[in-house]
C-alpha positions, -999 to +999 in steps of 0.1 A: +227+636+706+215+668+698+213+677+733+256+665+738+270+667+700+308+668+716+299+636+729+316+606+717+291+591+686+314+565+677+306+543+709+273+541+695+284+512+674+316+497+662+329+522+634+370+527+620+392+543+644+408+573+630+443+568+638+456+602+622+437+640+626+429+653+593+442+685+581+412+708+578+429+716+541+423+681+528+385+699+525+394+728+503+399+695+477+362+685+486+344+719+492+365+736+464+376+770+487+403+780+497+398+775+538+416+802+551+400+834+531+368+834+556+361+830+592+322+811+596+325+824+627+324+863+608+296+854+591+268+844+618+234+865+619+232+886+651+220+869+678+183+881+675+182+874+645+183+837+651+153+830+667+134+837+633+159+818+613+151+786+642+111+794+633+112+798+598+131+768+602+108+745+621+076+761+598+091+755+563+118+727+565+111+707+596+084+686+585+098+677+563+133+662+566+124+651+600+167+644+615+163+666+649+140+661+680+124+698+682+128+700+719+157+691+726+170+712+692+144+744+711+169+741+742+201+738+724+193+772+701+187+795+735+222+786+743+239+790+717+222+821+706+237+833+742+274+824+727+273+824+692+309+832+687+320+802+707+301+772+694+319+739+687+328+735+651+297+707+647+271+731+664+285+756+642+279+739+616+246+731+617+238+764+622+245+775+593+228+747+577+196+759+596+202+788+580+207+787+548+177+758+547+155+785+566+174+813+538+158+787+505+124+780+520+112+816+519+105+836+488+123+867+478+101+890+490+096+873+523+137+878+526+135+912+514+113+924+538+119+900+572+157+906+565+168+934+544+182+912+514+183+896+488+174+862+491+204+849+464+228+869+478+217+855+512+217+820+505+250+818+488+264+835+518+256+805+541+260+780+517+295+789+517+297+795+557+277+759+557+309+742+537+333+760+555+319+751+589+317+716+573+349+709+562+361+733+600+342+699+614+364+674+595+328+663+586+344+632+562+362+619+596+342+629+620+317+603+642+296+631+657+264+631+646+256+672+647+285+675+621+265+642+599+228+658+606+243+691+592+260+676+562+229+657+550+203+689+561+228+705+542+220+684+515+189+681+516+182+709+509+209+717+480+189+697+460+158+713+463+180+744+448+206+726+416+195+688+411+239+690+403+261+659+402+279+677+432+251+669+452+246+635+440+283+629+439+279+642+481+254+619+489+278+588+484+300+604+505+271+611+535+263+573+531+301+564+534+300+584+566+271+575+581+277+539+570+315+549+589+301+556+618+277+524+622+242+544+624+229+517+590+237+487+616+217+508+646+188+489+662+164+488+696+184+456+712+219+470+704+220+483+741+218+522+734+200+545+748+161+552+736+169+587+728+200+583+711+187+551+692+159+571+677+180+598+665+207+568+648+177+555+630+162+593+616+191+597+607+196+564+590+162+570+569+174+605+561+205+591+544+188+565+527+161+589+511+184+608+503+205+584+480+168+575+468+157+611+452+198+615+441+202+587+425+168+594+405+180+625+397+210+614+383+191+581+365+218+556+384+215+531+411+217+540+446+244+531+467+221+518+499+210+483+477+186+465+507+153+483+527+155+497+557+137+468+581+109+475+603+130+474+635+155+498+622+128+522+614+123+553+637+088+550+658+059+569+643+062+590+676+058+628+679+090+650+694+068+657+728+068+616+729+109+610+731+126+622+769+158+622+763+167+612+797+138+587+797+156+545+791+121+536+778+108+533+742+081+552+738+048+533+724+043+540+686+011+555+675-012+551+647-019+578+618-004+613+618+024+622+640+054+643+638+078+613+616+046+600+599+052+620+567+088+608+570+074+577+571+050+581+544+084+584+521+099+553+535+067+535+524+068+552+486+104+549+484+106+509+489+079+507+463+097+531+441+126+504+440+103+477+429+094+491+400+111+495+366+135+528+362+149+548+336+184+539+320+182+501+341+164+480+313+178+472+280+162+497+250+130+489+241+120+466+269+087+459+285+071+447+312+075+407+301+037+401+310+007+406+321+013+388+351+040+420+357+016+443+359-008+415+384+018+413+405+032+452+408-007+464+415-011+442+438+018+451+459+012+488+454-028+482+472-010+468+494+017+493+501-011+517+494-035+503+521-004+499+547+002+539+543-033+547+552-040+528+578-005+534+597-001+568+585-030+589+573-065+574+585-067+605+608-054+631+585-075+666+591-083+687+568-079+717+586-043+712+593-029+716+556+006+699+561-015+671+571-042+669+548-012+676+515+008+646+529-025+626+522-032+640+490+003+638+474+006+601+489-022+591+464-014+614+437+018+593+441-004+557+438-023+571+413+007+573+387+017+539+398+009+523+365+032+556+345+062+544+364+056+506+354+048+517+322+075+544+316+105+517+297+080+509+274+061+546+269+103+558+264+109+534+235+099+530+201+075+499+215+049+525+231+029+513+196+027+482+211+010+488+237-025+468+233-055+486+241-061+476+283-031+488+288-040+519+273-069+521+287-051+517+325-027+547+316-052+571+304-069+566+330-044+570+357-027+604+335-067+614+345-058+606+380-032+622+383-042+657+368-069+654+392-056+648+421-030+676+411-056+703+410-068+693+443-036+699+452-033+729+441-065+742+450-069+730+487-030+742+489-047+778+506-010+789+514-002+813+490+035+796+493+020+765+491+001+769+458+026+789+443+051+751+444+024+728+434+019+748+408+057+748+396+053+704+395+038+698+362+031+663+354+043+664+316+037+629+311+007+625+320-008+653+300+008+640+270-005+605+273-039+626+276-035+642+244-020+617+225-048+594+230-074+622+224-054+622+193-064+588+184-098+581+202-136+595+198-142+622+219-178+611+219-170+584+252-174+595+284-133+586+289-122+609+263-153+637+283-131+633+313-097+636+294-107+670+283-121+682+315-084+669+329-065+692+306-094+720+314-081+715+350-037+713+338-049+748+326-062+762+354-031+756+371-003+756+346-017+778+313-004+806+326+031+795+342+057+813+321+075+799+296+110+789+305+139+800+280+152+761+277+121+750+249+130+716+232+119+692+211+100+678+236+080+714+245+073+717+210+058+679+207+035+688+233+020+719+216+018+697+179+000+673+202-022+697+220-035+712+187-036+678+169-064+667+194-081+700+192-083+692+155-099+654+161-120+669+186-132+694+158-135+666+139-158+646+157-177+675+168-186+682+133-194+647+128-219+648+157-234+680+146-243+664+106-258+634+124-279+654+149-292+672+119-296+639+103-314+619+127-324+645+157-314+656+191-298+633+217-311+637+252-269+644+258-274+673+236-276+699+265-243+691+281-224+695+244-220+728+248-195+726+282-179+693+266-167+707+234-157+734+253-121+734+243-128+724+207-126+758+196-105+777+225-076+794+218-054+788+245-019+775+243+001+752+262+023+774+284+042+758+306+078+754+312+099+729+292+119+700+295+098+671+292+119+648+307+121+607+327+131+623+356+098+638+365+081+606+369+106+601+398+095+630+421+079+609+453+064+630+480+088+660+484+098+695+500+065+707+488+072+738+513+109+744+498+106+776+479+135+776+454+128+809+431+152+793+399+134+752+402+121+742+373+092+715+366+115+693+355+129+690+386+095+676+402+063+658+397+048+653+426 
């Protein structure tokens, strides 16, 4: 469908018929601009720059937002480069959305050095151009898949810059547009060509993921209530497997493919929908029984096994994106206990947690920081490493510090916990402090100081016992174990300590937004 975007995509499935053309001026009401002011066609880069934008998009964004078929789009980009002033509305909307995505995936220095412009200025320019082009394409009433692809890509990127109610509201519009076109009903037995079917399924999955993410951002219910059945999921294939001219479906692969990271996100999203969500329980609610956690643990184990066997079993460390996908997946499953118990952790009932549950949460928090540290250190690319350093696991840090205030520091789990805090300091200790410090941030500093005092007291007690009873075989390891007790290092992480951190799924690790706050992501 990307290769023939001007075709009538409404014929894919039964969908409402447009009986009257929409007045383009009506779109100013949604987008918020006076449309006649600027002609989007005057805002394209020079044709010689288009390959750079496209290649940047392919490297930084496309693997994470698998909406398109790259070989088909490569051909289309070359054609559009030669006729950039005469594009159809849907193609023009796509081009501006692609420029916007490419720019925000770059660092400010890269944009300045390679494009000769300020990043924020250029991003604002292409955001405006995208909105104008979408309005010109009559995106709210269009049945053209490329127009919807451009809109969904735009919203994904916009969400990375600002997890605002605007993006959340626009996502609801994307859901309705997709349902109006009918792609939510596309199946492989609909007698559509295989290529058209796969592109439609990719687009609906992207809308499904966008709906989930924006709902979690705002703490609301998602619009798409049902899960995507296996029959309606895109095939786990590489783009090279899919031929627009073929009448046969390619055989699905096992393991990592071009489509696998997005399918992994679907698995994680499906599991997330089964877990307690903030704002969806009554105040002070908690898991009703131990069986609830047992069931959740069993389900999570099934999902984890399924993901590893179907998508991750052949990941290689030399392929950075593959390896980071695998590590982020493991990181998510390490966080499952934190997600499950979040309702009670956010209430006054947290003091009623049993010792086994506290042990489980402490272990999960330690594993979260350990895995996150592995992700940061393995990210050899400077951009990737810097982005992961903005993904601070506030809840895991808080749980560990709180437990260290209450537990004896001589236990093995306490020693491992302090080492996890040390890893966190290595990852994020030098990160600049946010200007919007709040009470939650101050609470973390308090917890760190209290935990250190407890450790110092335990250390003094241990030293006294050693004088009275003589040295023990464990003495040689104590200096390293107690190293942080006398440290003057203070938590210097940004602020914002809210429930939303727990609910970012395997996310846009390559999207670079200098305005991003760690409050926006927990990877």
